[in-house]
GUFI-525003 format. One record per residue (C-alpha): residue in one letter; x, y, z. Coordinates in steps of 0.02 Angstrom, whole numbers, plus 32768, in hexadecimal, padded with zeros to 4 digits. Example, Ala and Ser with C-alpha at 12.3 -4.5 7.8 and 13.67 -1.06 7.14 Angstrom:
<nodes>
NODE_A_8267_7F1F_8186 $
NODE_S_82AC_7FCB_8165 $
</nodes>
This chain:
<nodes>
NODE_M_7FFA_7FFF_800F $
NODE_P_8045_80B4_7FD9 $
NODE_P_8070_8124_8066 $
NODE_Q_7FD3_8189_8096 $
NODE_P_7FD7_8249_8094 $
NODE_D_7FD3_8293_814C $
NODE_D_7F38_8301_816F $
NODE_S_7F73_8349_8209 $
NODE_Q_7FD6_83AD_819E $
NODE_P_7F9B_8452_813B $
NODE_K_7FBB_8428_808B $
NODE_Q_8028_84A5_804F $
NODE_S_80AD_84AA_7FB2 $
NODE_D_815F_84A2_7FF5 $
NODE_V_81A1_8536_7F9D $
NODE_L_8116_85AB_7FCF $
NODE_V_8132_854E_8091 $
NODE_P_81CB_8562_80DA $
NODE_N_8201_84C3_815C $
NODE_D_81FF_853C_81F9 $
NODE_V_8151_858A_81B3 $
NODE_A_8122_84CB_81A3 $
NODE_A_816A_84A6_8257 $
NODE_D_8100_8528_829E $
NODE_L_8046_8507_8232 $
NODE_P_800C_847F_8295 $
NODE_R_7FEC_84D0_834A $
NODE_F_7F8E_8566_82E2 $
NODE_Q_7F35_84CE_8290 $
NODE_A_7F07_847A_832B $
NODE_S_7EC5_8531_8391 $
NODE_Y_7E64_854A_82E6 $
NODE_Q_7E0E_84A0_82F4 $
NODE_E_7DE6_84BD_839A $
NODE_K_7D98_8563_8379 $
NODE_T_7D36_8548_82E8 $
NODE_G_7D13_846F_82D9 $
NODE_T_7D70_8478_822D $
NODE_R_7E10_8481_81F2 $
NODE_F_7E60_84E0_8174 $
NODE_E_7EB5_84AB_80C8 $
NODE_H_7F55_851C_80C1 $
NODE_Y_7F46_858D_8135 $
NODE_F_7EA9_8600_8180 $
NODE_C_7F01_86BD_8171 $
NODE_P_7EC8_872C_820E $
NODE_F_7EDB_87CD_81AE $
NODE_L_7E9C_87A9_80FD $
NODE_H_7E0D_8702_814D $
NODE_K_7E3A_86B3_80BB $
NODE_D_7E87_85E1_80AD $
NODE_E_7EF3_85E3_8010 $
NODE_P_7F94_85B2_7FD5 $
NODE_A_8017_8648_7FEA $
NODE_E_80D4_866A_802C $
NODE_M_80E9_8644_80CC $
NODE_C_8158_8695_8133 $
NODE_M_8194_868E_81FF $
NODE_G_8166_8745_821B $
NODE_H_81A8_8787_82D2 $
NODE_V_8120_87D4_8350 $
NODE_V_81AD_8876_8362 $
NODE_P_81F4_889D_82C0 $
NODE_Q_8283_8832_82A4 $
NODE_S_8311_88C9_826C $
NODE_Y_82E0_8923_832A $
NODE_A_8369_891A_8388 $
NODE_N_8365_88B9_8461 $
NODE_C_82B5_887E_843A $
NODE_C_8278_87D7_843E $
NODE_R_8282_8754_83AB $
NODE_T_81E3_86FC_83A7 $
NODE_A_81A8_86DB_830C $
NODE_I_8111_8677_82C0 $
NODE_A_80D4_863E_8220 $
NODE_L_8066_86CB_81B2 $
NODE_R_804E_86FD_80FA $
NODE_K_80F5_8735_80C7 $
NODE_D_8073_87DA_804F $
NODE_V_8026_8805_80F3 $
NODE_D_80D5_8804_814F $
NODE_G_8139_8849_80CA $
NODE_F_80C0_88D8_80AF $
NODE_Y_80B3_890A_8163 $
NODE_G_817E_890D_816B $
NODE_R_8189_8977_80C0 $
NODE_V_80F1_8A12_80FB $
NODE_V_8108_8A0A_81AD $
NODE_E_818D_89B4_8227 $
NODE_G_821B_89F9_81AD $
NODE_H_81ED_8A99_81AA $
NODE_F_81E7_8A97_8277 $
NODE_G_827D_8A2F_825E $
NODE_V_82F3_8AAB_8224 $
NODE_L_82BB_8B12_82C0 $
NODE_L_82FA_8A92_8343 $
NODE_V_839A_8A89_82E3 $
NODE_A_83AB_8B43_82E8 $
NODE_R_839A_8B50_839C $
NODE_Q_8420_8AD1_83C3 $
NODE_S_84A8_8B34_8343 $
NODE_E_8501_8BBA_8357 $
NODE_F_84EC_8C60_82F8 $
NODE_V_8583_8C53_828B $
NODE_D_853D_8BB3_825E $
NODE_L_84AF_8C09_81FD $
NODE_F_8512_8C3D_8183 $
NODE_R_85A2_8BA1_816E $
NODE_D_8508_8B37_8159 $
NODE_K_84AE_8B35_80A0 $
NODE_K_83FD_8AFC_80F8 $
NODE_L_840C_8B5B_8183 $
NODE_Q_8427_8C03_814A $
NODE_R_83A1_8BC8_80A5 $
NODE_E_8314_8B96_8122 $
NODE_M_8352_8C2A_81BB $
NODE_R_8370_8CB0_814B $
NODE_P_83D7_8D16_81C6 $
NODE_Q_83C0_8DC3_81B8 $
NODE_F_842F_8E5A_81F4 $
NODE_L_83DC_8EED_8234 $
NODE_L_8409_8F9F_821A $
NODE_G_83B0_902D_8287 $
NODE_G_8328_8F8B_828E $
NODE_Q_8319_8F8E_81D8 $
NODE_P_8366_8EFB_817F $
NODE_V_83F7_8EFA_8118 $
NODE_D_841F_8EA3_8071 $
NODE_Y_84B4_8E2A_805A $
NODE_Y_84FB_8D90_8010 $
NODE_P_8576_8D01_8055 $
NODE_D_8633_8D4B_8021 $
NODE_R_8663_8CB1_7F8F $
NODE_G_8703_8D21_7F73 $
NODE_D_86A8_8D9A_7ED0 $
NODE_K_863D_8E31_7EFC $
NODE_N_85E1_8EB1_7EB3 $
NODE_P_8668_8F59_7EBF $
NODE_N_85E0_8FB7_7F01 $
NODE_H_85C9_8F40_7F9C $
NODE_T_864B_8F2C_8033 $
NODE_R_8691_8E8A_806B $
NODE_V_867A_8E75_812E $
NODE_S_86C0_8DEE_81AC $
NODE_L_8655_8DF3_8233 $
NODE_E_8699_8D87_82DC $
NODE_C_861A_8D2D_8333 $
NODE_Q_866A_8D31_83DB $
NODE_P_8707_8CF4_842B $
NODE_G_8725_8C48_83E1 $
NODE_G_8685_8C49_837D $
NODE_G_86D6_8C71_82DD $
NODE_T_86B5_8CF2_8252 $
NODE_V_8625_8CFC_81E5 $
NODE_N_865E_8D4D_8141 $
NODE_V_85D4_8D9C_80C8 $
NODE_V_85C6_8E33_804A $
NODE_F_853A_8EB2_807C $
NODE_K_84E9_8F18_7FE7 $
NODE_K_8537_8FCA_8033 $
NODE_S_85B1_9031_7FF8 $
NODE_P_8673_9032_805C $
NODE_D_863D_90EC_8078 $
NODE_E_857D_90A8_80B5 $
NODE_M_85D2_9020_812D $
NODE_M_8640_909E_8173 $
NODE_S_85C6_911D_81A9 $
NODE_S_855F_9091_81FC $
NODE_L_85DF_905E_8270 $
NODE_G_85B8_9080_830D $
NODE_K_84E6_9082_82F6 $
NODE_D_847C_9005_8332 $
NODE_W_84A2_8F6D_82C3 $
NODE_G_844F_8EC7_82F6 $
NODE_Y_842A_8E25_82AB $
NODE_A_8385_8DB9_82BC $
NODE_V_8341_8D06_82A3 $
NODE_V_827C_8CF6_8262 $
NODE_R_821E_8C55_8250 $
NODE_D_817C_8C33_828D $
NODE_C_8167_8B8B_82B5 $
NODE_R_80DE_8B93_8310 $
NODE_L_8065_8B45_82AD $
NODE_S_80D8_8AA9_8271 $
NODE_A_80FE_8A86_832D $
NODE_L_8036_8A8C_834D $
NODE_V_8023_8A00_82C3 $
NODE_T_80C0_899E_82D9 $
NODE_L_8087_8996_83A0 $
NODE_I_7FE5_8952_837C $
NODE_R_8001_88CE_8303 $
NODE_S_808B_888A_837F $
NODE_A_8010_888E_8409 $
NODE_Y_7F9A_8832_8398 $
NODE_L_802A_87C6_8366 $
NODE_T_8055_87A9_8410 $
NODE_L_7F90_8757_844F $
NODE_F_7F96_86F6_8391 $
NODE_H_8026_86A4_83DA $
NODE_Q_7FF0_867F_8486 $
NODE_H_7F4C_8644_8447 $
NODE_G_7F38_863B_8398 $
NODE_Y_7E8B_8635_8344 $
NODE_N_7E3F_8636_83EC $
NODE_W_7E73_86F3_83F3 $
NODE_A_7E61_871D_8346 $
NODE_L_7DC5_86D0_8325 $
NODE_S_7D70_872F_83C4 $
NODE_H_7D27_87C2_83B1 $
NODE_A_7DAE_8831_83D4 $
NODE_G_7E28_87E7_837C $
NODE_I_7DCC_87DC_82D7 $
NODE_E_7DB9_88B3_82FB $
NODE_V_7E56_88B0_8303 $
NODE_G_7EAD_884C_8296 $
NODE_Y_7E36_8845_820E $
NODE_S_7DBC_88D7_8210 $
NODE_M_7E57_894D_8235 $
NODE_L_7F06_8917_81FC $
NODE_G_7EC0_888E_8169 $
NODE_R_7E50_891A_8143 $
NODE_F_7EDB_8993_8127 $
NODE_Y_7F59_8914_80C6 $
NODE_R_7EC2_88F1_8057 $
NODE_E_7E8D_89AA_8029 $
NODE_N_7F58_89DE_8017 $
NODE_H_7FA4_893B_7FFF $
NODE_S_7FD6_8962_7F41 $
NODE_K_7FF7_8A2D_7F61 $
NODE_S_80B1_8A61_7F5A $
NODE_T_80FA_8A72_800D $
NODE_A_80D3_8B37_8015 $
NODE_E_8018_8B21_7FE0 $
NODE_A_8026_8AAA_8055 $
NODE_R_8051_8B15_80E8 $
NODE_E_7FEB_8B8E_80C4 $
NODE_A_7F5C_8B30_80B7 $
NODE_M_7F96_8B05_817D $
NODE_K_7F42_8B95_81D9 $
NODE_D_7E87_8B93_81A8 $
NODE_F_7E98_8AEE_81DE $
NODE_F_7F03_8AD8_8268 $
NODE_V_7EE9_8B83_82C2 $
NODE_P_7E44_8B52_82FE $
NODE_F_7E9C_8AC4_8364 $
NODE_K_7F29_8B2B_83A9 $
NODE_N_7EF2_8B1C_845A $
NODE_M_7F13_8A49_8449 $
NODE_V_7FCA_8A64_847E $
NODE_R_8038_8ABD_8506 $
NODE_P_80E5_8ABE_8532 $
NODE_I_8107_8A80_85E0 $
NODE_E_815D_8B1E_863F $
NODE_R_8130_8ACC_86F1 $
NODE_F_80FD_8A37_8735 $
NODE_A_80A4_8A15_87E6 $
NODE_G_812F_89B5_8864 $
NODE_G_81D9_89E3_8804 $
NODE_F_818A_8930_879D $
NODE_V_8198_8962_86CA $
NODE_P_8174_88B6_8670 $
NODE_R_81EB_8886_85E7 $
NODE_G_815E_8864_856B $
NODE_T_80B9_87E7_8565 $
NODE_L_8129_8785_84EF $
NODE_E_81C5_8775_8573 $
NODE_D_8169_8769_860E $
NODE_N_80BA_873D_85E3 $
NODE_F_807D_87D7_8645 $
NODE_S_7FE1_883C_8622 $
NODE_G_7F51_889C_866F $
NODE_I_7E89_8880_8665 $
NODE_C_7E32_8934_8663 $
NODE_Y_7DA4_8943_86AA $
NODE_G_7D03_89B7_8687 $
NODE_S_7C90_8A1A_871F $
NODE_S_7C1E_8974_8700 $
NODE_G_7CA1_8912_8756 $
NODE_H_7CAC_88A5_86AB $
NODE_P_7D4C_88A4_8638 $
NODE_F_7D54_88F5_85A3 $
NODE_A_7E18_890B_856E $
NODE_Q_7EB9_88AE_8583 $
NODE_V_7F5E_8906_8594 $
NODE_V_7FD8_88A9_8537 $
NODE_Y_8098_88E1_854C $
NODE_V_8117_88F8_84B1 $
NODE_R_81DB_8904_84D6 $
NODE_I_8250_896B_845C $
NODE_G_82D8_8990_8483 $
NODE_D_82EF_89C5_8548 $
NODE_Q_823B_8A19_851D $
NODE_C_81A3_89B7_855D $
NODE_H_80EB_89F7_8516 $
NODE_A_8043_89C5_853D $
NODE_V_7FBF_8991_84CC $
NODE_L_7F04_8992_84EC $
NODE_M_7EBF_890B_8483 $
NODE_P_7DF1_88F6_8499 $
NODE_G_7DB2_8871_850F $
NODE_A_7D96_87C1_84AD $
NODE_E_7CE3_8799_84A9 $
NODE_N_7C6A_8805_84FD $
NODE_P_7BFF_8874_848F $
NODE_E_7BEE_88EB_8520 $
NODE_S_7C9D_88F5_8546 $
NODE_A_7CA4_8940_848D $
NODE_V_7C47_89BA_84B1 $
NODE_T_7C9D_89F1_8536 $
NODE_Y_7D49_89D9_84E8 $
NODE_L_7D2B_8A4F_8454 $
NODE_D_7CCE_8AD5_84CA $
NODE_F_7D70_8ACB_8520 $
NODE_L_7DE7_8AF9_8479 $
NODE_K_7D6A_8B91_8469 $
NODE_N_7D43_8BDB_84FF $
NODE_D_7DC1_8C4A_857D $
NODE_N_7DCA_8BBF_8603 $
NODE_D_7E87_8BBA_861C $
NODE_K_7E64_8B3E_86B8 $
NODE_L_7E86_8A6A_86A7 $
NODE_K_7E4A_89F1_872B $
NODE_V_7ECB_8964_8718 $
NODE_C_7EE9_88AB_8768 $
NODE_H_7F9C_886B_8743 $
NODE_T_7F82_87BB_8708 $
NODE_R_8008_8748_86AF $
NODE_F_7FDA_86AD_862E $
NODE_N_7FFD_85F1_867B $
NODE_H_803C_8580_85F8 $
NODE_E_801C_84F4_8646 $
NODE_K_7F5C_8518_867E $
NODE_L_7F5A_8576_85C8 $
NODE_Q_7EF9_8602_863E $
NODE_W_7F0E_86BA_867C $
NODE_E_7F1E_86CB_873D $
NODE_V_7F00_878D_8766 $
NODE_E_7F16_87CD_87FF $
NODE_P_7E8C_8811_8865 $
NODE_E_7EA3_88BD_8896 $
NODE_P_7EA5_8936_87F8 $
NODE_V_7F16_89CC_87E5 $
NODE_T_7EF0_8A64_879F $
NODE_A_7F56_8A98_870C $
NODE_H_7F7D_8B3A_86B1 $
NODE_W_7F48_8B33_85E6 $
NODE_P_7F7A_8BEA_85B5 $
NODE_K_7F0B_8C28_851F $
NODE_N_7F12_8CDD_8523 $
NODE_H_7FC9_8CF6_84FF $
NODE_F_8002_8D59_844B $
NODE_T_8061_8CC0_8445 $
NODE_F_7FCA_8C59_840D $
NODE_E_7F6B_8CE1_8392 $
NODE_F_7F9C_8CBE_82D7 $
NODE_D_7F3B_8D54_8287 $
</nodes>
């Protein structure tokens, strides 16, 4: 008798599914069957709600290019994962690299210079310049700037005559690096929080009311509407699409008791938020990027009343949350919630959160 196919494995082409992805799919198959009572044939994408042949990859929950982050990766469609890497995560990632760089690196690294576009200012006004490549316009002035003792020099050519440069000495010179990555950071963190819960709970999360709202109706919809656009066009579309969700994410400045979570991926630490009715309406997922931990407010999984409370919190001026600390017990497959809540400050009325 010829060998029989293994029906326990999703049917995928070896070309489309690398070995590491194939090894990760059975656990998602099991959770999909537990949630729906059926099995997917290839892979049920939680962002597209499609089960079809597609090129797969091990997508990182926190982008792989970010330094000093958790490296957990899960099976994802490569087209969806690549779109968010190209449009969103890479944009924010350049800023993270620049933060760890010296000023001189913004000129020596061609990518950083192109992306960050550092400016020189005279009296608060930008002064045009270009890198010194050994040849220049005779009406322009070559200047060698020492960044700091031992920090190296930056050689640039200002589009000013030598006389103009001499007359500007002693005046108000400065520099600025301006890059608004707030929306890119917002979307990156929401997606990382979603993938954290998908990694932990599979389709029990992805096909819950909350999982569908964040995965299919938000992140999936943005992909479906913008994946065929250029990077610039897709980023432009982000403002109208994601600004209504700006109150989902906040950086953690302080944490009660001095304890700072490492990120839900790493320590299984989370928070459950309760409304005035006493019912939970949201979950705080922690996402660590480098030395900074961020809190992402995800909707409660199933209760329709909780969805109303959650959406109202995103829109109103209330900046207080009643949160109970909780940790996921992998052996018992359940969240263990501390009984006493703490009051968390979730600021909303600050110019940082204004995108108009």
